TIVEXVEX-788949 format. One line per field, with one value per residue (C-alpha): residue in one letter; x, y, z negated. Coordinates in pm, 1 decimal. Layout:
N
type: c(A / ...)
X: c(X / ...)
Y: c(Y / ...)
Z: c(Z / ...)
END
This chain:
515
type: c(X / X / X / X / X / X / X / X / X / X / X / X / X / X / X / X / X / X / X / X / X / X / X / X / X / X / X / X / X / X / X / X / X / X / X / X / X / X / X / X / X / X / X / X / X / X / X / X / X / X / X / X / X / X / X / X / X / X / X / X / X / X / X / X / X / X / X / X / X / X / X / X / X / X / X / X / X / X / X / X / X / X / X / X / X / X / X / X / X / X / X / X / X / X / X / X / X / X / X / X / X / X / X / X / X / X / X / X / X / X / X / X / X / X / X / X / X / X / X / X / X / X / X / X / X / X / X / X / X / X / X / X / X / X / X / X / X / X / X / X / X / X / X / X / X / X / X / X / X / X / X / X / X / X / X / X / X / X / X / X / X / X / X / X / X / X / X / X / X / X / X / X / X / X / X / X / X / X / X / X / X / X / X / X / X / X / X / X / X / X / X / X / X / X / X / X / X / X / X / X / X / X / X / X / X / X / X / X / X / X / X / X / X / X / X / X / X / X / X / X / X / X / X / X / X / X / X / X / X / X / X / X / X / X / X / X / X / X / X / X / X / X / X / X / X / X / X / X / X / X / X / X / X / X / X / X / X / X / X / X / X / X / X / X / X / X / X / X / X / X / X / X / X / X / X / X / X / X / X / X / X / X / X / X / X / X / X / X / X / X / X / X / X / X / X / X / X / X / X / X / X / X / X / X / X / X / X / X / X / X / X / X / X / X / X / X / X / X / X / X / X / X / X / X / X / X / X / X / X / X / X / X / X / X / X / X / X / X / X / X / X / X / X / X / X / X / X / X / X / X / X / X / X / X / X / X / X / X / X / X / X / X / X / X / X / X / X / X / X / X / X / X / X / X / X / X / X / X / X / X / X / X / X / X / X / X / X / X / X / X / X / X / X / X / X / X / X / X / X / X / X / X / X / X / X / X / X / X / X / X / X / X / X / X / X / X / X / X / X / X / X / X / X / X / X / X / X / X / X / X / X / X / X / X / X / X / X / X / X / X / X / X / X / X / X / X / X / X / X / X / X / X / X / X / X / X / X / X / X / X / X / X / X / X / X / X / X / X / X / X / X / X / X / X / X / X / X / X / X / X / X / X / X / X / X / X / X / X / X / X / X / X / X / X / X / X / X / X / X / X / X / X / X / X / X / X / X / X / X / X / X / X / X / X / X)
X: c(2593.8 / 2659.5 / 2471.4 / 2714.6 / 2788.3 / 3150.2 / 3244.1 / 2947.1 / 2982.1 / 2873.9 / 2497.0 / 2150.1 / 2136.5 / 2478.6 / 2374.6 / 2077.3 / 2292.7 / 2519.6 / 2240.0 / 2067.4 / 2370.0 / 2369.1 / 1972.3 / 1816.3 / 1632.9 / 1841.8 / 2178.3 / 2349.5 / 2285.8 / 1924.3 / 1818.7 / 1576.9 / 1643.6 / 1502.2 / 1209.9 / 1234.1 / 1010.5 / 913.4 / 915.6 / 1169.9 / 1411.4 / 1352.6 / 1532.0 / 1203.0 / 1272.4 / 1188.1 / 911.6 / 1034.7 / 915.4 / 1102.3 / 866.6 / 571.6 / 462.9 / 655.4 / 361.3 / 289.5 / 654.1 / 717.2 / 417.8 / 518.7 / 886.7 / 783.9 / 512.2 / 765.3 / 1017.8 / 781.4 / 589.0 / 934.3 / 746.2 / 852.8 / 793.7 / 590.4 / 309.2 / 235.8 / 337.8 / 66.4 / -185.0 / -122.3 / -181.2 / -503.8 / -614.7 / -538.3 / -733.6 / -1026.1 / -1021.8 / -993.5 / -1188.3 / -1449.3 / -1365.8 / -1053.7 / -972.9 / -645.1 / -644.4 / -324.3 / -420.0 / -743.8 / -917.5 / -740.1 / -872.6 / -785.0 / -965.0 / -728.6 / -877.8 / -649.6 / -667.6 / -376.1 / -288.0 / 12.5 / 106.3 / 275.2 / 254.6 / 81.1 / 212.2 / 333.4 / 147.6 / -73.8 / -354.9 / -149.5 / 1.9 / -373.9 / -493.8 / -220.9 / -239.1 / -622.0 / -756.3 / -792.6 / -1018.2 / -1261.9 / -1229.7 / -1335.9 / -1643.7 / -1755.1 / -1703.7 / -1919.4 / -2201.7 / -2220.9 / -2218.7 / -2497.6 / -2725.0 / -2903.4 / -2977.4 / -3087.5 / -3335.4 / -3470.6 / -3522.8 / -3680.0 / -3935.0 / -4002.5 / -4084.0 / -4301.6 / -4499.0 / -4534.4 / -4627.7 / -4911.7 / -5041.5 / -5044.0 / -5236.3 / -5488.9 / -5555.8 / -5579.1 / -5832.8 / -6057.9 / -6010.9 / -6309.0 / -6393.4 / -6671.1 / -6412.9 / -6126.4 / -5958.3 / -5931.1 / -5760.0 / -5505.6 / -5428.7 / -5383.2 / -5154.8 / -4933.0 / -4916.0 / -4790.0 / -4544.5 / -4380.9 / -4360.7 / -4168.7 / -3919.0 / -3796.3 / -3519.1 / -3360.4 / -2985.0 / -2778.8 / -2524.8 / -2186.8 / -1986.9 / -1643.8 / -1478.6 / -1600.4 / -1407.8 / -1546.5 / -1798.9 / -1972.8 / -1972.6 / -2334.5 / -2341.3 / -2048.1 / -2259.9 / -2556.2 / -2360.1 / -2174.4 / -2529.4 / -2619.4 / -2287.9 / -2297.9 / -2069.9 / -1776.0 / -1662.4 / -1326.9 / -1267.3 / -989.2 / -904.9 / -606.2 / -729.7 / -810.4 / -1161.4 / -1265.9 / -1070.2 / -1301.7 / -1612.0 / -1503.7 / -1456.0 / -1814.4 / -1801.7 / -2155.0 / -2300.9 / -2085.5 / -2019.5 / -1744.4 / -1887.8 / -1653.5 / -1864.2 / -1857.2 / -1465.5 / -1402.1 / -1626.2 / -1544.9 / -1176.1 / -1265.1 / -1497.8 / -1763.9 / -2136.8 / -2269.0 / -2628.2 / -2719.4 / -3019.0 / -3197.0 / -3445.0 / -3781.8 / -3684.1 / -3613.5 / -3250.0 / -3004.5 / -2773.5 / -2446.3 / -2313.6 / -1962.4 / -1857.7 / -1538.8 / -1398.1 / -1097.4 / -930.9 / -665.5 / -601.6 / -312.3 / -343.6 / -129.3 / 68.9 / -137.7 / -440.7 / -236.9 / -211.4 / -594.9 / -663.5 / -495.7 / -686.4 / -1024.5 / -1211.2 / -1146.9 / -985.1 / -687.6 / -905.4 / -1163.2 / -885.9 / -912.1 / -589.6 / -434.2 / -612.4 / -423.4 / -104.8 / 72.8 / 364.9 / 548.2 / 779.3 / 1025.4 / 883.2 / 1072.4 / 931.5 / 1234.8 / 1443.9 / 1270.4 / 1410.3 / 1228.7 / 1333.1 / 1215.6 / 1088.4 / 726.4 / 579.4 / 642.6 / 330.6 / 364.1 / 415.9 / 88.7 / -98.3 / 1.7 / -85.0 / -421.8 / -499.0 / -394.3 / -566.2 / -890.4 / -878.7 / -860.0 / -1156.7 / -1389.8 / -1296.5 / -1328.1 / -1655.1 / -1892.2 / -1709.5 / -1831.0 / -1589.4 / -1286.7 / -1042.4 / -674.6 / -469.4 / -105.2 / 136.9 / 282.9 / 627.2 / 453.7 / 265.9 / 576.6 / 729.3 / 418.5 / 487.9 / 839.1 / 712.4 / 465.2 / 733.5 / 933.6 / 663.9 / 502.2 / 773.7 / 772.3 / 435.7 / 495.8 / 497.4 / 870.8 / 871.9 / 972.0 / 621.8 / 412.0 / 333.0 / 171.7 / 11.1 / -316.2 / -122.8 / 135.4 / -121.8 / -270.9 / 85.6 / 69.2 / -271.2 / -146.2 / 133.6 / -121.2 / -313.6 / -44.9 / 66.0 / -302.9 / -256.5 / 59.3 / -33.7 / -345.8 / -167.3 / 143.5 / -103.8 / -329.6 / -683.8 / -695.9 / -416.2 / -574.6 / -666.2 / -305.7 / -135.7 / 64.3 / 429.3 / 670.2 / 844.3 / 522.3 / 521.2 / 874.5 / 803.1 / 473.6 / 698.7 / 916.9 / 633.1 / 524.2 / 846.3 / 825.8 / 476.2 / 584.1 / 877.4 / 628.7 / 375.8 / 603.5 / 670.1 / 310.0 / 239.5 / 518.0 / 390.4 / 22.9 / 179.5 / 364.2 / 199.4 / 304.1 / 402.1 / 627.6 / 780.1 / 853.3 / 1004.0 / 1216.3 / 1358.3 / 1448.2 / 1622.7 / 1821.1 / 1938.7 / 2028.2 / 2235.2 / 2421.6 / 2526.9 / 2565.2 / 2497.3 / 2482.7 / 2194.6 / 2014.0 / 1774.9 / 1443.0 / 1572.8 / 1925.4 / 1730.3 / 1501.6 / 1798.8 / 1966.7 / 1663.4 / 1488.1 / 1225.4 / 1053.8 / 890.1 / 902.5 / 782.4 / 784.5 / 929.0 / 592.4 / 583.8 / 865.7 / 691.2 / 475.2 / 782.4 / 995.2 / 716.7 / 727.5 / 1075.8 / 1061.7 / 798.8 / 1047.5 / 1326.7 / 1539.4 / 1539.7 / 1471.9 / 1343.4 / 1565.1 / 1390.5 / 1347.5 / 1606.5 / 1530.6 / 1442.4 / 1681.4 / 1574.3 / 1347.6 / 1402.9 / 1294.5 / 1216.3 / 1483.5 / 1422.3 / 1365.2 / 1653.6 / 1652.8 / 1896.5 / 1994.7 / 2020.9 / 2371.3 / 2368.2 / 2302.7 / 2608.5 / 2825.1 / 2723.4 / 2895.2 / 3246.2)
Y: c(-950.3 / -1159.1 / -1104.8 / -921.9 / -657.6 / -602.0 / -452.1 / -369.4 / -422.2 / -155.9 / -305.0 / -149.6 / -215.6 / -48.9 / 275.8 / 292.0 / 241.4 / 526.0 / 757.4 / 726.9 / 687.9 / 1061.2 / 1093.9 / 1116.8 / 794.5 / 575.6 / 449.0 / 774.8 / 935.1 / 982.8 / 644.7 / 624.2 / 405.8 / 44.5 / -43.7 / -405.8 / -684.6 / -810.7 / -734.9 / -1008.6 / -795.2 / -468.0 / -400.9 / -294.9 / -97.7 / -196.6 / -40.0 / 314.2 / 230.0 / 549.2 / 802.0 / 651.1 / 837.7 / 692.6 / 500.4 / 341.1 / 280.8 / 106.3 / -118.0 / -193.1 / -296.8 / -513.3 / -696.5 / -739.7 / -907.2 / -1108.3 / -1243.6 / -1251.4 / -1123.1 / -820.5 / -468.2 / -387.5 / -607.0 / -456.3 / -105.4 / -130.3 / -259.4 / 17.8 / 272.2 / 81.2 / 132.6 / 492.9 / 530.3 / 360.8 / 594.6 / 922.9 / 850.9 / 1070.3 / 1285.9 / 1451.4 / 1595.7 / 1789.3 / 2092.5 / 2131.4 / 2458.0 / 2640.0 / 2425.9 / 2107.2 / 1871.8 / 1520.7 / 1254.6 / 1041.1 / 698.4 / 440.8 / 138.5 / -90.3 / -449.5 / -637.0 / -951.4 / -1235.8 / -1626.6 / -1863.9 / -1959.4 / -1560.1 / -1526.5 / -1265.4 / -1322.0 / -1280.7 / -942.5 / -832.9 / -913.6 / -697.9 / -418.2 / -369.3 / -549.5 / -218.0 / -89.5 / -394.2 / -314.7 / 36.0 / -70.7 / -262.2 / 35.0 / 257.8 / 18.0 / -13.6 / 374.5 / 395.1 / 129.7 / 353.0 / 597.7 / 320.4 / 162.9 / 520.9 / 589.5 / 252.3 / 303.2 / 646.2 / 492.9 / 229.0 / 471.6 / 706.7 / 421.9 / 317.3 / 653.5 / 691.6 / 339.2 / 468.2 / 785.9 / 575.4 / 350.0 / 634.7 / 864.3 / 899.1 / 1053.8 / 1214.1 / 1408.9 / 1563.3 / 1689.6 / 1312.8 / 1213.4 / 1507.7 / 1430.7 / 1046.8 / 1140.9 / 1366.5 / 1113.8 / 874.3 / 1104.4 / 1175.3 / 802.5 / 762.4 / 1058.3 / 872.3 / 649.8 / 402.6 / 433.5 / 119.3 / 4.6 / 153.5 / -43.6 / 60.2 / -242.4 / -555.7 / -867.2 / -1026.1 / -864.1 / -805.9 / -441.7 / -435.3 / -512.1 / -265.3 / 2.3 / -67.5 / -67.3 / 246.3 / 399.0 / 304.6 / 451.8 / 795.3 / 690.1 / 540.5 / 195.3 / -40.0 / -368.1 / -514.0 / -856.7 / -1072.6 / -1272.0 / -1147.3 / -1266.0 / -894.0 / -888.9 / -1186.7 / -1008.7 / -683.1 / -905.4 / -1023.6 / -1354.5 / -1346.3 / -1114.2 / -1211.4 / -865.1 / -643.4 / -393.2 / -81.8 / 213.5 / 158.0 / 140.7 / 427.5 / 650.7 / 526.7 / 611.0 / 951.6 / 1051.0 / 1119.6 / 1087.5 / 729.3 / 624.4 / 253.5 / 80.7 / -170.6 / -440.2 / -355.3 / -38.9 / 318.0 / 409.4 / 544.7 / 835.4 / 889.6 / 1234.1 / 1150.4 / 771.6 / 701.7 / 337.3 / 192.5 / -112.2 / -292.3 / -644.8 / -883.7 / -1125.5 / -1403.5 / -1280.3 / -1461.1 / -1232.8 / -910.5 / -1071.2 / -1167.8 / -782.6 / -687.9 / -937.1 / -795.2 / -679.1 / -318.5 / -252.5 / -72.6 / 136.3 / 236.8 / 338.3 / 54.6 / -44.7 / 301.1 / 346.1 / 76.2 / 113.5 / -206.1 / -383.2 / -668.3 / -746.7 / -1048.1 / -1358.8 / -1433.8 / -1792.6 / -2031.1 / -1784.9 / -1688.0 / -1698.8 / -1903.2 / -1765.4 / -1409.5 / -1148.8 / -1091.0 / -736.7 / -506.3 / -457.8 / -80.0 / -66.3 / -263.7 / -80.7 / 279.4 / 143.7 / 14.1 / 312.6 / 583.6 / 395.8 / 381.7 / 744.4 / 834.8 / 638.2 / 741.0 / 1105.9 / 1127.3 / 910.9 / 1157.8 / 1457.5 / 1625.1 / 1629.6 / 1867.0 / 2014.9 / 2060.8 / 2288.5 / 2256.0 / 2526.0 / 2738.2 / 2536.0 / 2193.2 / 2323.2 / 2443.1 / 2117.2 / 1964.6 / 2195.0 / 2070.9 / 1692.1 / 1777.3 / 1937.2 / 1646.8 / 1411.3 / 1569.1 / 1470.2 / 1134.2 / 1078.8 / 1164.7 / 904.4 / 839.1 / 901.4 / 645.8 / 632.5 / 670.6 / 283.4 / 316.9 / 650.9 / 568.5 / 508.2 / 775.9 / 1042.9 / 1005.1 / 1009.4 / 1356.2 / 1309.3 / 982.2 / 1171.3 / 1433.4 / 1160.5 / 998.3 / 1343.8 / 1385.1 / 1038.5 / 1129.2 / 1457.6 / 1310.1 / 1034.4 / 1253.4 / 1525.0 / 1515.0 / 1552.1 / 1946.8 / 1996.5 / 1840.0 / 2158.8 / 2296.8 / 2288.7 / 2001.6 / 2112.4 / 2048.0 / 1798.7 / 1579.5 / 1597.5 / 1502.3 / 1192.3 / 1122.7 / 1170.2 / 916.6 / 665.6 / 773.2 / 680.0 / 324.6 / 285.3 / 394.7 / 156.3 / -144.1 / -7.1 / -33.7 / -393.5 / -484.9 / -366.5 / -578.9 / -854.1 / -807.0 / -800.8 / -1135.7 / -1301.0 / -1535.2 / -1217.5 / -1111.0 / -1449.1 / -1432.7 / -1100.5 / -1201.9 / -1499.4 / -1269.8 / -1025.1 / -1315.4 / -1391.2 / -1002.3 / -1015.0 / -1332.1 / -1196.5 / -855.2 / -724.8 / -368.4 / -461.6 / -766.9 / -857.5 / -1066.2 / -1313.6 / -1346.0 / -1360.9 / -1635.7 / -1884.8 / -1831.2 / -1885.9 / -2170.1 / -2303.3 / -2495.5 / -2153.2 / -1966.1 / -2171.6 / -1891.1 / -1557.9 / -1362.9 / -1534.3 / -1297.6 / -967.3 / -910.0 / -999.9 / -740.4 / -483.0 / -521.0 / -489.8 / -157.2 / -13.1 / -85.7 / 86.3 / -239.6 / -227.8 / 32.0 / -48.3 / 97.2 / 275.9 / 67.1 / 114.9 / 182.6 / -99.5 / -157.0 / -398.5 / -711.9 / -965.1 / -1054.1 / -766.0 / -700.0 / -836.3 / -553.1 / -436.3 / -348.8 / -148.0 / -281.3 / -41.3 / 43.2 / -105.0 / -465.8 / -393.8 / -304.9 / -583.0 / -805.5 / -638.5)
Z: c(2601.8 / 2303.8 / 1955.6 / 1779.4 / 2061.8 / 1930.0 / 2249.4 / 2492.8 / 2861.3 / 3116.9 / 3112.2 / 3072.4 / 2725.5 / 2681.3 / 2871.4 / 2631.1 / 2320.2 / 2444.6 / 2534.4 / 2188.3 / 1952.5 / 1850.6 / 1837.2 / 1462.6 / 1381.1 / 1591.0 / 1541.5 / 1366.2 / 1033.0 / 1120.1 / 1025.9 / 733.3 / 442.0 / 486.7 / 306.3 / 132.3 / 257.6 / -58.6 / -429.7 / -484.7 / -290.4 / -497.9 / -839.8 / -1012.0 / -1348.9 / -1686.5 / -1858.8 / -2033.1 / -2395.5 / -2523.0 / -2360.1 / -2554.9 / -2870.5 / -3176.6 / -3315.8 / -2997.0 / -2890.3 / -3250.8 / -3176.4 / -2833.6 / -2928.7 / -3214.9 / -3020.2 / -2747.5 / -2980.1 / -3152.2 / -2867.0 / -2647.6 / -2362.6 / -2126.0 / -2268.3 / -1963.9 / -2106.2 / -2443.9 / -2288.8 / -2011.0 / -2236.8 / -2487.4 / -2224.3 / -2107.0 / -2511.0 / -2500.3 / -2145.5 / -2340.2 / -2623.4 / -2413.3 / -2095.7 / -2045.0 / -2365.2 / -2242.8 / -1895.8 / -1789.8 / -1570.0 / -1415.2 / -1257.4 / -1167.5 / -923.0 / -1008.6 / -1273.8 / -1347.8 / -1574.2 / -1803.1 / -1732.4 / -1558.8 / -1361.6 / -1461.0 / -1335.1 / -1487.6 / -1298.1 / -1516.1 / -1429.5 / -1693.8 / -2032.3 / -2061.8 / -2384.6 / -2245.3 / -2485.1 / -2795.8 / -2661.2 / -2584.6 / -2919.0 / -3072.1 / -2838.0 / -2777.3 / -3089.4 / -3280.6 / -2994.0 / -3056.9 / -3434.5 / -3375.4 / -3143.0 / -3448.9 / -3681.8 / -3409.4 / -3404.5 / -3784.1 / -3791.9 / -3537.0 / -3638.5 / -3890.5 / -3608.4 / -3354.0 / -3608.5 / -3674.6 / -3317.8 / -3258.6 / -3549.5 / -3401.8 / -3076.1 / -3219.6 / -3390.8 / -3098.3 / -2883.4 / -3148.9 / -3160.8 / -2760.4 / -2761.6 / -3016.4 / -2811.2 / -2494.0 / -2633.4 / -2773.5 / -2444.1 / -2237.8 / -1879.5 / -2042.6 / -2279.2 / -2055.0 / -2375.4 / -2494.1 / -2183.6 / -2208.1 / -2574.3 / -2472.0 / -2170.1 / -2409.8 / -2645.9 / -2380.0 / -2245.9 / -2609.7 / -2683.3 / -2332.2 / -2406.6 / -2717.8 / -2594.4 / -2828.8 / -2816.2 / -2698.2 / -2940.4 / -2877.8 / -2642.0 / -2544.9 / -2378.6 / -2197.2 / -2035.8 / -1737.6 / -1572.5 / -1235.3 / -1091.2 / -1104.1 / -1477.2 / -1559.5 / -1403.1 / -1599.5 / -1931.6 / -1818.7 / -1767.9 / -2129.8 / -2272.1 / -2123.7 / -1824.3 / -2031.3 / -2002.1 / -2023.6 / -1880.3 / -2063.4 / -1982.5 / -2005.9 / -1694.5 / -1327.4 / -1307.4 / -1238.3 / -928.1 / -769.1 / -891.4 / -684.2 / -405.5 / -446.6 / -584.6 / -680.7 / -418.2 / -138.7 / -56.9 / -192.7 / -445.5 / -451.7 / -550.1 / -923.7 / -913.1 / -675.5 / -851.2 / -1190.6 / -1150.7 / -1036.1 / -1274.3 / -1014.6 / -980.6 / -984.2 / -915.8 / -1068.3 / -898.0 / -1125.5 / -1015.1 / -1159.5 / -1312.7 / -1234.1 / -1127.2 / -1370.1 / -1269.9 / -1405.1 / -1385.0 / -1435.1 / -1438.3 / -1618.2 / -1609.8 / -1741.4 / -1609.2 / -1807.0 / -1649.7 / -1706.5 / -1394.2 / -1233.4 / -968.1 / -693.4 / -811.8 / -693.9 / -336.5 / -383.4 / -445.3 / -125.3 / 63.1 / -43.7 / 271.6 / 328.2 / -6.8 / 129.8 / 375.8 / 98.2 / -131.6 / -402.7 / -408.7 / -431.6 / -765.9 / -957.0 / -1152.8 / -1096.5 / -1309.1 / -1198.3 / -1480.4 / -1489.3 / -1686.3 / -1995.3 / -1989.3 / -2039.7 / -2199.2 / -2506.1 / -2840.5 / -3111.5 / -3435.6 / -3414.5 / -3667.2 / -3715.0 / -3637.1 / -3960.2 / -4157.3 / -4165.7 / -3779.9 / -3703.2 / -3963.4 / -3832.2 / -3495.2 / -3587.3 / -3774.8 / -3534.0 / -3236.4 / -3447.0 / -3528.5 / -3187.4 / -3083.3 / -3379.2 / -3355.4 / -2952.8 / -2932.3 / -3035.7 / -2859.5 / -2534.5 / -2273.3 / -2350.9 / -2091.1 / -2201.3 / -1987.2 / -1859.9 / -1991.8 / -1714.6 / -1752.6 / -1703.2 / -1402.1 / -1242.3 / -1305.1 / -1113.3 / -804.0 / -810.1 / -805.5 / -535.9 / -345.9 / -372.0 / -297.8 / 17.8 / 286.4 / 177.4 / 295.9 / 650.1 / 921.0 / 877.1 / 508.6 / 254.1 / 104.4 / 412.6 / 416.2 / 91.2 / 155.0 / -23.3 / -347.0 / -314.6 / -236.1 / -586.5 / -758.0 / -875.8 / -1015.5 / -1198.6 / -1340.4 / -1484.4 / -1630.2 / -1784.4 / -1932.1 / -2094.0 / -2274.0 / -2397.5 / -2523.6 / -2678.6 / -2868.2 / -2969.1 / -3138.7 / -3457.1 / -3399.0 / -3460.6 / -3183.7 / -2876.9 / -2743.9 / -2716.3 / -2405.1 / -2225.1 / -2233.5 / -1983.2 / -2213.4 / -2215.9 / -1844.7 / -1795.9 / -1997.3 / -1802.2 / -1485.7 / -1601.3 / -1655.6 / -1279.8 / -1155.3 / -1317.8 / -1168.0 / -829.1 / -820.8 / -901.4 / -671.1 / -391.0 / -516.5 / -542.8 / -173.4 / -62.7 / -224.1 / -94.6 / 248.7 / 179.9 / 465.5 / 751.6 / 949.4 / 656.4 / 606.5 / 975.7 / 951.9 / 660.2 / 866.8 / 1146.4 / 887.7 / 753.5 / 1104.5 / 1150.4 / 827.3 / 907.2 / 1270.3 / 1204.7 / 1547.6 / 1657.4 / 1869.5 / 2016.3 / 2283.3 / 2180.0 / 2421.1 / 2244.4 / 1906.9 / 2054.5 / 2164.6 / 1838.7 / 1563.3 / 1498.9 / 1751.1 / 1466.0 / 1368.9 / 1688.1 / 1972.2 / 2213.7 / 2266.2 / 2193.2 / 1850.1 / 1738.0 / 1837.2 / 1506.6 / 1288.1 / 1483.4 / 1481.0 / 1094.9 / 1065.2 / 1276.8 / 1049.7 / 768.4 / 940.4 / 966.0 / 1350.0 / 1628.4 / 1948.5 / 2230.7 / 2539.9 / 2838.9 / 3086.1 / 3449.4 / 3675.9 / 3931.8 / 4211.9 / 4183.5 / 3937.3 / 3577.3 / 3346.6 / 3103.2 / 2758.5 / 2493.8 / 2303.1 / 1941.7 / 1754.1 / 1398.0 / 1086.8 / 992.5 / 654.4 / 790.1 / 1025.3 / 742.8 / 538.6 / 774.7 / 802.8)
END
């Protein structure tokens, strides 16, 4: 049998082909759509700026033009800023029994020289300015509490010195005074955002800040910290629980543990593409669900194609953005957690999304290989809807229901992140086996066979990479997992002799490309 199989003789492989030609999932219409092996093979969509609230969209567009960067960069940092303002203050309830926080983990991948810091300063700078204003507003109360505690401690110290075992009442009074002094807790200065930080330090600051914190950074140092740069052991709990708004216990050396009833962590990272791969290499990161919590963005770099003479960001656009974002932070900071409900129409739209999504998570579904991410997709869209609703509405309207129109815009954003997640997971898996599979796929696309045996492939492909037949097997397994090929059932053995080489059928799209 030759590699192209234009006319199959009456061989064992030919009989197998005829036997399975009408079975779903083999060579007929039942083939699944092939899943690309790398992000480079995907046409990833641009960031949908138009779905953002007007004051955010205007700033994203203006900063994108001024910095000559992809809109994905400014758009994702803007969502990180909204998440920083709202996390731990707003939850969304899709329907009774299903509530989602609105904090996000975002990671944008761009190479060096992409003006990441400039975009970060423009889009996240107002968060730091609002933090400084919160500190200024809080200082009088902090100082007053500090003085109260100092006075209480002096009073307790005085009573302790005069207490005597001969006078049980004096001991009781001294003990009560000591407890009163201890109960006075000096508030920490408000802190919304940090840069490079360890998981342990992030947990400590979250405890001081009532469970809220954002890590906004134009570099990816936090990824190395997650992997255990300093401790040598990956630390997931802060990130897993901080994404879900769950209970978190913070152990401290030499001090009592802190308990965070609900931890809300925001991550807004702009990293080099290699950091995305590094994230995928963190021990057990996929199994523990860390990778499935990030919204990934893989924009095309504009370096080398940027215009030089460009308009500045209009003053009214930047002023409106700074003002509206600061208002969000300052209005939400003192608030208790508020739950915003989906409207009935929005919930129906969510049911439609879940109905469409569920079959794709099945073993032969298009999203099965990223189930850890895709299983959270509906919840991600709900979070995005909450942030859009918040940014759309004035402060006195935040408690109104989230509409189906807002949900539709959130789903557009969700579709963008779904496509980029597929690209990111491709890139994370871009290891030696993936490179081997890509080489085999290139051979298939050149030859255009209906089927081939492993032995035929081995005799036709370069020996510099595959020194023995078994070296091909991992690549073939990966191609089968991505629906590019399908292994045929082994034919019955007839008499002695060498075992037949395994036969693989090729997806029809690869055959059609050669005709």
